[in-house]
C-alpha positions, 0 to 999 in steps of 0.5 A: 073464125077469120077476122075482118083484118085477116080477110082484108090482108089476104085480099090485099096480098092477092091483089084485091082492093079494100076500103078501110078506115084510117085516122083521117078518112075512109081509104080505098087501097091496094098494094103499091107493088101490084101494077094491075091492082093500081090500074084497077084502083085508078079506074074504080075511083075515076081518078085522072092518071096525072094525079099521084096517089100517096102511099100509106106505110108503117115505119120509116124503114118502109118509107125508105123503100119508096123515097130516095132520101129522107133529109134529117130536117124532115125527120126532126121537124115533121116525122118525129112530131107528127107521125103517126098522124095526119101528115103526108110528106112528099119526097123524091120517089125511088123510081124503081119501086114506085110506078109512074102511075102512082107518081102521076107521071112525076118524080115525087111520092107522098108517104104517111104513117096513119095513126089508126090501128086497123090501117097499120095492121093492114100495112104490116100484114101485107108487108108493103105500102098500101095506096091510100086515097080517100074512098070516093069517086074522083071529085066526090065528097070525102067519106069520114064515116062508114055511112058516107061511103057511096054504095056504088063504090062499095060494089066495085071493091073486093072488101070493106072493113067498117070502123071509125075515122078518129080525126075526120079531116083530110091529111095535111100534105107538105112537099119536101122534095125541094126547098123551101118546103110547100104546103100542098093541102092544108088539112088536119095538121096546122104547120 
């Protein structure tokens, strides 16, 4: 019998959109390298195209596909102590591998290794980064429990994996694309 995770991986590989639990909240995602899927994800979430989406990754090596450079102080002070975990790090994007839509038209992108077995298995199984905004319509409440998911949103996606979010709070976002670093959103991790 095929598992939820195997089914979700197959759907993501084929360009589908899946709702899944992460450590912070339920995410809604697609593979980052499929422009049609990315456009569909923005449309489903009713997200303004000027707002970037962060990429969920599984390793620092995978992060290097999407960012130009990871400075050593970012590795020492942020990645080593907080990844995997609820910290999204914004860096200069690799324009060749991150579409303008994912970047919100800008030149940076947020990356994060989630501390959640299901999310990590999905990323590993697909083999590329997965977009990971919260599974809600733009400006609606973030779903931290399966019961919080909007039934209307569920109808618009290709698959939903039930599960638990262990942290139950949004990730902290820190912009390290220039100095001094700036906390963009205070979340689960206090810096």
